TORSE-222568 format. One record per atom (N, C-alpha, C): y, z, x; residue number from 0; atom name; residue in one letter. Coordinates in Angstrom, 2 decimals. Layout:
% TORSE-222568
- c2|c3|c1|i|at|aa
- Y|Z|X|NUM|CA|a
...
This chain:
% TORSE-222568
- c2|c3|c1|i|at|aa
- -1.11|-0.07|0.85|0|N|m
- 0.01|0.05|-0.04|0|CA|m
- 1.23|-0.05|0.97|0|C|m
- 2.10|-0.86|0.66|1|N|n
- 3.43|-0.94|1.39|1|CA|n
- 4.51|-0.45|0.54|1|C|n
- 5.00|0.85|0.98|2|N|p
- 6.06|1.42|0.28|2|CA|p
- 7.43|0.55|0.20|2|C|p
- 8.19|0.86|-0.61|3|N|r
- 9.49|0.26|-0.87|3|CA|r
- 10.43|1.14|0.26|3|C|r
- 11.50|0.66|0.57|4|N|p
- 12.33|1.31|1.58|4|CA|p
- 12.77|2.81|1.19|4|C|p
- 12.74|2.93|-0.12|5|N|d
- 13.23|4.40|-0.54|5|CA|d
- 11.97|5.26|-1.06|5|C|d
- 10.67|4.77|-0.61|6|N|e
- 9.43|5.47|-0.99|6|CA|e
- 8.83|5.98|0.23|6|C|e
- 8.19|7.15|0.10|7|N|i
- 7.38|7.85|1.10|7|CA|i
- 6.00|8.07|0.46|7|C|i
- 4.93|7.41|1.21|8|N|i
- 3.56|7.66|0.74|8|CA|i
- 2.93|8.82|1.60|8|C|i
- 2.51|9.74|0.91|9|N|l
- 1.88|11.06|1.64|9|CA|l
- 0.34|10.89|1.51|9|C|l
- -0.34|11.51|2.38|10|N|d
- -1.90|11.37|2.47|10|CA|d
- -2.48|12.53|1.60|10|C|d
- -2.33|12.23|0.28|11|N|v
- -2.82|13.05|-0.61|11|CA|v
- -3.34|12.15|-2.00|11|C|v
- -4.24|12.69|-2.52|12|N|d
- -4.57|11.89|-3.83|12|CA|d
- -3.60|11.81|-4.91|12|C|d
- -3.45|10.79|-5.64|13|N|d
- -2.29|10.59|-6.40|13|CA|d
- -2.56|10.85|-7.88|13|C|d
- -3.64|11.48|-8.35|14|N|g
- -4.00|11.76|-9.74|14|CA|g
- -3.28|12.90|-10.31|14|C|g
- -3.17|13.02|-11.66|15|N|y
- -2.39|14.08|-12.27|15|CA|y
- -3.21|15.50|-11.92|15|C|y
- -4.42|15.39|-11.85|16|N|e
- -4.93|16.67|-11.48|16|CA|e
- -4.69|17.19|-10.08|16|C|e
- -4.14|16.26|-9.32|17|N|q
- -3.73|16.81|-7.80|17|CA|q
- -2.30|16.96|-7.72|17|C|q
- -1.56|17.20|-8.82|18|N|v
- -0.04|17.28|-8.64|18|CA|v
- 0.31|18.49|-7.71|18|C|v
- -0.41|19.52|-7.67|19|N|t
- -0.08|20.68|-6.85|19|CA|t
- -0.09|20.25|-5.41|19|C|t
- -1.20|19.51|-4.97|20|N|y
- -1.30|19.21|-3.61|20|CA|y
- -0.21|18.25|-3.16|20|C|y
- 0.18|17.31|-4.17|21|N|k
- 1.25|16.41|-3.84|21|CA|k
- 2.67|17.24|-3.69|21|C|k
- 2.83|18.25|-4.50|22|N|t
- 3.89|19.06|-4.27|22|CA|t
- 3.95|19.84|-2.94|22|C|t
- 2.87|20.47|-2.58|23|N|r
- 2.74|21.11|-1.24|23|CA|r
- 3.02|20.04|-0.17|23|C|r
- 2.40|18.92|-0.23|24|N|e
- 2.72|17.83|0.76|24|CA|e
- 4.07|17.42|0.87|24|C|e
- 4.74|17.37|-0.19|25|N|a
- 6.11|17.00|-0.27|25|CA|a
- 6.92|17.99|0.34|25|C|a
- 6.85|19.31|0.13|26|N|h
- 7.55|20.22|0.91|26|CA|h
- 7.13|20.31|2.32|26|C|h
- 5.97|20.06|2.72|27|N|r
- 5.53|19.99|4.22|27|CA|r
- 6.38|18.84|4.86|27|C|r
- 6.39|17.68|4.14|28|N|w
- 7.25|16.49|4.72|28|CA|w
- 8.58|16.81|4.84|28|C|w
- 9.26|17.51|3.93|29|N|a
- 10.64|17.82|3.96|29|CA|a
- 10.91|18.81|4.98|29|C|a
- 10.08|19.80|5.25|30|N|l
- 10.25|20.74|6.42|30|CA|l
- 10.16|20.13|7.65|30|C|l
- 9.22|19.24|7.72|31|N|q
- 8.93|18.54|9.10|31|CA|q
- 10.06|17.66|9.50|31|C|q
- 10.79|17.05|8.41|32|N|k
- 12.04|16.12|8.56|32|CA|k
- 13.20|17.02|8.71|32|C|k
- 13.20|18.34|8.63|33|N|g
- 14.45|19.29|8.75|33|CA|g
- 15.32|19.26|7.81|33|C|g
- 14.84|18.82|6.43|34|N|y
- 15.62|19.00|5.23|34|CA|y
- 15.85|20.58|4.91|34|C|y
- 16.96|20.82|4.35|35|N|g
- 17.30|22.19|3.95|35|CA|g
- 16.70|22.39|2.55|35|C|g
- 17.53|22.62|1.49|36|N|y
- 17.00|22.79|0.15|36|CA|y
- 16.46|21.60|-0.39|36|C|y
- 15.30|21.69|-1.12|37|N|t
- 14.67|20.45|-1.75|37|CA|t
- 14.63|20.78|-3.18|37|C|t
- 15.03|19.59|-3.82|38|N|f
- 14.95|19.48|-5.32|38|CA|f
- 13.79|18.77|-5.70|38|C|f
- 12.80|19.28|-6.36|39|N|l
- 11.47|18.60|-6.87|39|CA|l
- 11.61|18.51|-8.34|39|C|l
- 11.41|17.14|-8.65|40|N|c
- 11.18|16.69|-10.09|40|CA|c
- 10.34|15.48|-10.05|40|C|c
- 9.96|14.97|-11.10|41|N|f
- 9.03|13.91|-11.29|41|CA|f
- 9.44|12.86|-11.91|41|C|f
- 8.82|11.75|-11.96|42|N|t
- 9.29|10.36|-12.61|42|CA|t
- 9.72|10.54|-13.99|42|C|t
- 9.28|11.54|-14.80|43|N|d
- 9.86|11.45|-16.10|43|CA|d
- 11.04|12.46|-16.30|43|C|d
- 11.69|12.79|-15.17|44|N|t
- 12.91|13.57|-15.25|44|CA|t
- 13.99|12.79|-14.94|44|C|t
- 15.12|12.63|-15.78|45|N|y
- 16.28|12.02|-15.57|45|CA|y
- 17.27|12.86|-14.69|45|C|y
- 17.83|12.43|-13.78|46|N|v
- 18.69|13.41|-12.94|46|CA|v
- 20.13|12.78|-12.72|46|C|v
- 21.22|13.57|-12.87|47|N|v
- 22.59|13.21|-12.79|47|CA|v
- 22.94|13.88|-11.49|47|C|v
- 22.73|13.19|-10.32|48|N|p
- 22.98|13.81|-9.03|48|CA|p
- 24.31|14.61|-8.84|48|C|p
- 25.39|14.03|-9.31|49|N|s
- 26.62|14.65|-9.13|49|CA|s
- 26.72|16.04|-9.75|49|C|s
- 26.08|16.06|-10.88|50|N|r
- 25.91|17.47|-11.72|50|CA|r
- 24.95|18.46|-10.95|50|C|r
- 23.88|17.99|-10.40|51|N|l
- 22.82|18.65|-9.67|51|CA|l
- 23.55|19.34|-8.56|51|C|l
- 24.18|18.52|-7.84|52|N|l
- 24.76|18.93|-6.58|52|CA|l
- 25.91|19.97|-6.72|52|C|l
- 26.43|20.06|-7.72|53|N|n
- 27.57|21.02|-8.20|53|CA|n
- 26.95|22.41|-8.62|53|C|n
- 25.55|22.56|-8.62|54|N|s
- 25.07|23.84|-9.06|54|CA|s
- 25.17|24.82|-7.81|54|C|s
- 24.85|25.92|-8.10|55|N|d
- 24.76|27.00|-6.91|55|CA|d
- 23.35|27.03|-6.26|55|C|d
- 22.58|26.01|-6.22|56|N|f
- 21.25|26.21|-5.65|56|CA|f
- 21.13|26.76|-4.34|56|C|f
- 22.09|26.52|-3.56|57|N|s
- 22.11|27.06|-2.16|57|CA|s
- 22.21|28.52|-2.02|57|C|s
- 22.51|29.27|-3.11|58|N|s
- 22.78|30.58|-3.01|58|CA|s
- 21.38|31.33|-3.33|58|C|s
- 20.22|30.64|-3.68|59|N|h
- 19.01|31.25|-4.04|59|CA|h
- 17.82|30.60|-3.39|59|C|h
- 16.69|31.29|-3.19|60|N|d
- 15.64|30.60|-2.41|60|CA|d
- 14.70|29.75|-3.59|60|C|d
- 15.04|30.01|-4.81|61|N|y
- 14.27|29.37|-5.90|61|CA|y
- 14.99|29.44|-7.08|61|C|y
- 15.25|28.32|-7.74|62|N|s
- 16.09|28.17|-8.96|62|CA|s
- 15.59|27.03|-9.68|62|C|s
- 15.81|27.24|-10.96|63|N|g
- 15.53|26.20|-11.96|63|CA|g
- 15.48|26.79|-13.44|63|C|g
- 14.91|25.95|-14.39|64|N|f
- 14.98|26.49|-15.82|64|CA|f
- 13.67|27.43|-15.83|64|C|f
- 14.05|28.74|-15.89|65|N|v
- 13.13|29.85|-15.98|65|CA|v
- 12.31|30.06|-17.15|65|C|v
- 10.98|29.95|-16.98|66|N|v
- 10.01|30.23|-18.18|66|CA|v
- 9.15|31.27|-17.78|66|C|v
- 8.20|31.84|-18.61|67|N|a
- 7.15|32.72|-18.20|67|CA|a
- 5.84|32.46|-18.97|67|C|a
- 4.93|32.81|-18.13|68|N|f
- 3.51|32.59|-18.65|68|CA|f
- 2.58|33.66|-17.77|68|C|f
- 1.69|34.43|-18.79|69|N|e
- 0.92|35.48|-18.14|69|CA|e
- 1.56|36.33|-17.13|69|C|e
- 2.73|36.78|-17.53|70|N|g
- 3.51|37.78|-16.75|70|CA|g
- 4.16|37.23|-15.40|70|C|g
- 4.21|35.88|-15.25|71|N|i
- 4.82|35.25|-14.15|71|CA|i
- 6.09|34.48|-14.63|71|C|i
- 7.28|34.84|-14.10|72|N|s
- 8.33|33.89|-14.22|72|CA|s
- 8.40|32.75|-13.28|72|C|s
- 8.55|31.66|-13.73|73|N|y
- 8.78|30.48|-12.85|73|CA|y
- 9.66|29.35|-13.35|73|C|y
- 10.03|28.49|-12.43|74|N|a
- 10.76|27.32|-12.75|74|CA|a
- 9.89|26.29|-13.25|74|C|a
- 10.17|25.86|-14.47|75|N|g
- 9.50|24.72|-15.14|75|CA|g
- 9.64|23.49|-14.35|75|C|g
- 8.56|22.83|-14.09|76|N|g
- 8.67|21.63|-13.21|76|CA|g
- 9.16|20.38|-13.85|76|C|g
- 9.09|20.18|-15.21|77|N|g
- 9.56|19.08|-15.97|77|CA|g
- 11.02|18.82|-15.84|77|C|g
- 11.80|19.89|-15.74|78|N|t
- 13.11|19.78|-15.59|78|CA|t
- 13.77|19.74|-14.11|78|C|t
- 12.82|20.06|-13.20|79|N|g
- 13.04|20.13|-11.74|79|CA|g
- 13.43|21.48|-11.35|79|C|g
- 13.28|21.77|-9.96|80|N|y
- 13.66|23.02|-9.55|80|CA|y
- 14.01|22.85|-7.90|80|C|y
- 14.80|23.92|-7.49|81|N|w
- 15.23|23.98|-6.01|81|CA|w
- 14.48|25.09|-5.36|81|C|w
- 13.84|24.71|-4.03|82|N|l
- 13.36|25.57|-3.21|82|CA|l
- 14.10|25.49|-1.78|82|C|l
- 14.35|26.60|-1.28|83|N|s
- 15.01|26.75|0.08|83|CA|s
- 13.99|26.55|1.06|83|C|s
- 14.30|26.38|2.41|84|N|p
- 13.21|26.17|3.40|84|CA|p
- 12.36|27.25|3.48|84|C|p
- 12.88|28.49|3.23|85|N|r
- 12.01|29.66|3.32|85|CA|r
- 10.84|29.75|2.45|85|C|r
- 11.37|29.40|0.99|86|N|a
- 10.50|29.30|-0.16|86|CA|a
- 9.45|28.18|0.12|86|C|a
- 9.89|26.99|0.51|87|N|s
- 8.94|25.94|0.85|87|CA|s
- 7.98|26.22|1.78|87|C|s
- 8.16|27.08|2.82|88|N|e
- 7.28|27.46|3.95|88|CA|e
- 6.06|28.15|3.17|88|C|e
- 6.37|29.08|2.17|89|N|f
- 5.17|29.87|1.44|89|CA|f
- 4.41|28.73|0.70|89|C|f
- 5.10|27.70|0.04|90|N|v
- 4.44|26.87|-0.69|90|CA|v
- 3.28|25.95|0.16|90|C|v
- 3.97|25.50|1.22|91|N|v
- 3.08|24.71|2.19|91|CA|v
- 1.91|25.51|2.74|91|C|v
- 2.08|26.84|2.90|92|N|a
- 1.04|27.68|3.41|92|CA|a
- -0.07|28.15|2.38|92|C|a
- 0.14|27.88|1.27|93|N|a
- -0.66|28.30|0.11|93|CA|a
- -1.73|27.28|-0.22|93|C|a
- -2.76|27.74|-0.95|94|N|q
- -3.91|26.88|-1.41|94|CA|q
- -4.05|27.14|-2.80|94|C|q
- -4.18|26.19|-3.63|95|N|p
- -4.59|26.23|-5.10|95|CA|p
- -6.05|27.14|-5.16|95|C|p
- -5.93|28.00|-6.09|96|N|q
- -7.27|28.90|-6.12|96|CA|q
- -8.15|28.29|-7.32|96|C|q
- -7.79|27.40|-8.12|97|N|s
- -8.51|27.20|-9.34|97|CA|s
- -8.17|25.53|-9.72|97|C|s
- -9.04|25.03|-10.51|98|N|k
- -8.73|23.70|-11.01|98|CA|k
- -7.46|23.80|-11.85|98|C|k
- -7.15|24.89|-12.68|99|N|h
- -6.10|25.03|-13.44|99|CA|h
- -4.63|24.96|-12.53|99|C|h
- -4.85|25.64|-11.46|100|N|e
- -3.60|25.57|-10.56|100|CA|e
- -3.36|24.10|-9.91|100|C|e
- -4.43|23.40|-9.82|101|N|s
- -4.38|22.05|-9.20|101|CA|s
- -3.50|21.14|-9.98|101|C|s
- -3.43|21.34|-11.33|102|N|w
- -2.47|20.32|-12.00|102|CA|w
- -1.28|21.10|-12.59|102|C|w
- -1.25|22.42|-12.66|103|N|c
- -0.06|23.06|-13.10|103|CA|c
- 0.69|23.45|-12.01|103|C|c
- 1.34|22.63|-11.28|104|N|e
- 2.06|22.97|-10.01|104|CA|e
- 3.18|23.78|-10.16|104|C|e
- 3.95|23.69|-11.17|105|N|d
- 5.13|24.73|-11.49|105|CA|d
- 4.69|26.14|-11.63|105|C|d
- 3.75|26.30|-12.40|106|N|l
- 3.15|27.74|-12.32|106|CA|l
- 2.54|28.22|-11.04|106|C|l
- 1.83|27.14|-10.43|107|N|w
- 1.26|27.60|-9.15|107|CA|w
- 2.38|28.03|-8.16|107|C|w
- 3.39|27.18|-8.22|108|N|t
- 4.36|27.46|-7.31|108|CA|t
- 5.07|28.93|-7.41|108|C|t
- 5.26|29.08|-8.87|109|N|g
- 5.90|30.41|-9.25|109|CA|g
- 5.07|31.54|-8.75|109|C|g
- 3.68|31.39|-9.00|110|N|r
- 2.75|32.42|-8.43|110|CA|r
- 2.89|32.63|-6.95|110|C|r
- 2.62|31.57|-6.02|111|N|v
- 2.95|31.73|-4.70|111|CA|v
- 4.20|32.40|-4.41|111|C|v
- 5.22|32.00|-5.03|112|N|l
- 6.51|32.59|-4.53|112|CA|l
- 6.65|34.11|-5.20|112|C|l
- 5.99|34.32|-6.31|113|N|h
- 6.02|35.65|-6.82|113|CA|h
- 5.31|36.71|-5.74|113|C|h
- 4.14|36.16|-5.29|114|N|r
- 3.29|36.93|-4.37|114|CA|r
- 4.10|37.29|-3.05|114|C|r
- 5.09|36.30|-2.82|115|N|a
- 5.85|36.50|-1.61|115|CA|a
- 7.13|37.12|-1.88|115|C|a
- 7.45|37.83|-3.01|116|N|g
- 8.51|38.62|-3.35|116|CA|g
- 9.81|37.56|-3.80|116|C|g
- 9.56|36.36|-4.07|117|N|i
- 10.65|35.40|-4.37|117|CA|i
- 10.55|35.00|-5.73|117|C|i
- 11.51|35.69|-6.54|118|N|l
- 11.60|35.29|-8.06|118|CA|l
- 12.60|34.25|-8.25|118|C|l
- 12.33|33.36|-9.34|119|N|p
- 13.26|32.37|-9.63|119|CA|p
- 14.56|32.76|-10.22|119|C|p
- 15.74|32.07|-9.99|120|N|v
- 16.89|32.40|-10.66|120|CA|v
- 17.11|31.21|-11.59|120|C|v
- 17.46|31.58|-12.76|121|N|h
- 17.76|30.72|-13.91|121|CA|h
- 18.95|29.79|-13.69|121|C|h
- 18.80|28.59|-13.85|122|N|s
- 19.87|27.63|-13.67|122|CA|s
- 20.19|27.12|-14.96|122|C|s
- 21.52|27.22|-15.41|123|N|t
- 22.01|26.83|-16.70|123|CA|t
- 22.24|25.41|-16.80|123|C|t
- 22.19|24.51|-15.72|124|N|i
- 22.42|23.09|-15.89|124|CA|i
- 21.15|22.34|-15.77|124|C|i
- 20.07|22.80|-15.76|125|N|l
- 18.88|22.18|-15.78|125|CA|l
- 18.32|22.21|-17.25|125|C|l
- 17.95|21.10|-17.85|126|N|s
- 17.43|20.91|-19.13|126|CA|s
- 16.18|21.76|-19.37|126|C|s
- 16.09|22.11|-20.67|127|N|a
- 14.74|22.81|-21.03|127|CA|a
- 13.65|21.85|-21.53|127|C|a
- 13.93|20.50|-21.41|128|N|g
- 13.15|19.50|-22.01|128|CA|g
- 13.35|19.35|-23.42|128|C|g
- 12.74|18.32|-24.17|129|N|k
- 13.11|17.96|-25.46|129|CA|k
- 12.79|19.09|-26.53|129|C|k
- 11.61|19.72|-26.38|130|N|e
- 11.33|20.76|-27.24|130|CA|e
- 12.24|22.02|-26.92|130|C|e
- 12.24|22.33|-25.69|131|N|g
- 13.16|23.56|-25.48|131|CA|g
- 14.47|23.42|-25.83|131|C|g
- 15.06|22.20|-25.62|132|N|k
- 16.49|22.06|-26.08|132|CA|k
- 16.57|22.07|-27.57|132|C|k
- 15.77|21.65|-28.37|133|N|k
- 15.67|21.83|-29.67|133|CA|k
- 15.72|23.27|-30.11|133|C|k
- 14.65|23.98|-29.51|134|N|n
- 14.55|25.37|-29.89|134|CA|n
- 15.65|26.17|-29.41|134|C|n
- 16.31|25.80|-28.31|135|N|l
- 17.55|26.64|-27.78|135|CA|l
- 18.85|26.16|-28.28|135|C|l
- 18.82|25.07|-29.10|136|N|g
- 20.06|24.53|-29.32|136|CA|g
- 21.07|23.82|-28.45|136|C|g
- 20.14|23.27|-27.45|137|N|l
- 21.01|22.70|-26.36|137|CA|l
- 21.16|21.15|-26.57|137|C|l
- 22.32|20.57|-26.12|138|N|t
- 22.46|19.10|-26.45|138|CA|t
- 21.79|18.35|-25.21|138|C|t
- 21.43|17.12|-25.45|139|N|p
- 20.77|16.14|-24.38|139|CA|p
- 21.83|16.07|-23.18|139|C|p
- 21.33|15.72|-22.03|140|N|v
- 21.98|15.34|-20.86|140|CA|v
- 23.26|14.54|-21.12|140|C|v
- 23.12|13.42|-22.08|141|N|v
- 24.02|12.55|-22.06|141|CA|v
- 25.35|13.16|-22.78|141|C|v
- 25.18|14.25|-23.58|142|N|d
- 26.24|14.79|-24.15|142|CA|d
- 26.86|16.17|-23.57|142|C|d
- 26.27|16.52|-22.37|143|N|s
- 26.70|17.84|-22.04|143|CA|s
- 26.94|17.77|-20.50|143|C|s
- 26.96|18.97|-19.96|144|N|v
- 26.91|19.15|-18.37|144|CA|v
- 25.61|19.32|-17.75|144|C|v
- 24.56|19.18|-18.42|145|N|l
- 23.18|19.39|-17.92|145|CA|l
- 22.97|18.27|-16.92|145|C|l
- 22.22|18.60|-15.69|146|N|a
- 21.84|17.77|-14.55|146|CA|a
- 20.71|16.98|-14.64|146|C|a
- 19.71|17.53|-15.54|147|N|t
- 18.38|16.93|-15.72|147|CA|t
- 17.97|16.90|-17.25|147|C|t
- 17.07|15.97|-17.53|148|N|e
- 16.57|15.90|-18.72|148|CA|e
- 15.02|15.53|-18.59|148|C|e
- 14.17|16.32|-18.98|149|N|h
- 12.60|15.86|-18.99|149|CA|h
- 12.55|15.08|-20.13|149|C|h
- 12.05|13.74|-19.85|150|N|l
- 12.01|12.74|-20.95|150|CA|l
- 10.59|12.70|-21.63|150|C|l
- 9.44|13.03|-21.09|151|N|s
- 8.26|13.20|-21.85|151|CA|s
- 7.77|14.52|-21.94|151|C|s
- 6.91|14.65|-23.01|152|N|l
- 6.36|15.90|-23.28|152|CA|l
- 4.86|15.93|-22.96|152|C|l
- 4.35|15.05|-22.53|153|N|n
- 2.78|14.98|-22.10|153|CA|n
- 2.64|14.03|-21.13|153|C|n
- 1.35|13.57|-20.99|154|N|r
- 1.00|12.64|-19.70|154|CA|r
- 1.46|11.21|-19.98|154|C|r
- 1.89|10.98|-21.25|155|N|t
- 2.32|9.51|-21.37|155|CA|t
- 3.67|9.29|-21.08|155|C|t
- 4.00|8.38|-20.46|156|N|y
- 5.43|8.27|-19.95|156|CA|y
- 5.75|6.65|-20.12|156|C|y
- 6.84|6.26|-20.69|157|N|d
- 7.44|4.92|-20.67|157|CA|d
- 8.70|4.75|-19.92|157|C|d
- 8.62|3.86|-18.90|158|N|p
- 9.80|3.68|-17.96|158|CA|p
- 11.18|3.32|-18.94|158|C|p
- 10.84|2.70|-20.02|159|N|s
- 11.97|2.32|-20.75|159|CA|s
- 12.79|3.50|-21.25|159|C|s
- 12.26|4.67|-21.32|160|N|w
- 13.17|6.01|-21.53|160|CA|w
- 14.16|6.32|-20.58|160|C|w
- 13.69|6.09|-19.36|161|N|m
- 14.59|6.28|-18.29|161|CA|m
- 15.84|5.33|-18.39|161|C|m
- 15.49|4.00|-18.55|162|N|y
- 16.58|2.91|-18.62|162|CA|y
- 17.55|3.31|-19.93|162|C|y
- 16.88|3.72|-20.99|163|N|d
- 17.84|3.84|-22.10|163|CA|d
- 18.65|5.26|-22.00|163|C|d
- 18.05|6.16|-21.36|164|N|t
- 18.94|7.41|-21.06|164|CA|t
- 20.05|7.12|-20.04|164|C|t
- 19.92|6.36|-19.00|165|N|h
- 20.72|5.81|-18.10|165|CA|h
- 21.86|5.03|-18.68|165|C|h
- 21.52|4.28|-19.57|166|N|r
- 22.60|3.39|-20.39|166|CA|r
- 23.43|4.23|-21.13|166|C|r
- 22.92|5.36|-21.59|167|N|r
- 23.82|6.37|-22.57|167|CA|r
- 24.52|7.34|-21.63|167|C|r
- 23.86|7.76|-20.55|168|N|v
- 24.55|8.77|-19.47|168|CA|v
- 25.63|8.03|-18.72|168|C|v
- 25.24|6.80|-18.32|169|N|g
- 26.19|5.99|-17.48|169|CA|g
- 27.50|5.82|-17.96|169|C|g
- 27.75|5.91|-19.36|170|N|r
- 29.10|5.84|-19.94|170|CA|r
- 29.78|7.18|-19.85|170|C|r
- 29.19|8.19|-19.71|171|N|t
- 29.67|9.54|-19.82|171|CA|t
- 30.02|10.20|-18.45|171|C|t
- 29.37|9.73|-17.38|172|N|v
- 29.43|10.42|-16.10|172|CA|v
- 30.39|9.79|-15.13|172|C|v
């Protein structure tokens, strides 16, 4: 496979069930290249970079849209989250302990960082995703100051959603 100039291919399986391993290797790559804070999101997340960079991410080791599951607070992956180099080091050193952890990377990351004493800080500019926004009364990224919007709610993704969102947001940013 020949990557495009803006793509990086890592030596890890590319299936949905291996997303935790992809996350770990992405952080390893960023640390090896000397990057500072990294923002992790996926192909179904629309990002407004200017809004994202205006957040206070560099004041925290771990920040994102915080949710809780089984007593662990973590930053939901669909909307993206920031990790400091310190937090990334813990993620790179960890190994998923179960099949559930191998596909639920955001919860796995939260557990790894929780064990290291690093708790997530809630970011008010990262979207809660479609259902979360509806439940919280938030407006979509196109109508607000939000920096991200998670466009899909399951494993099905249609690239046209990204183009449609960009046409709407491009007029407002």
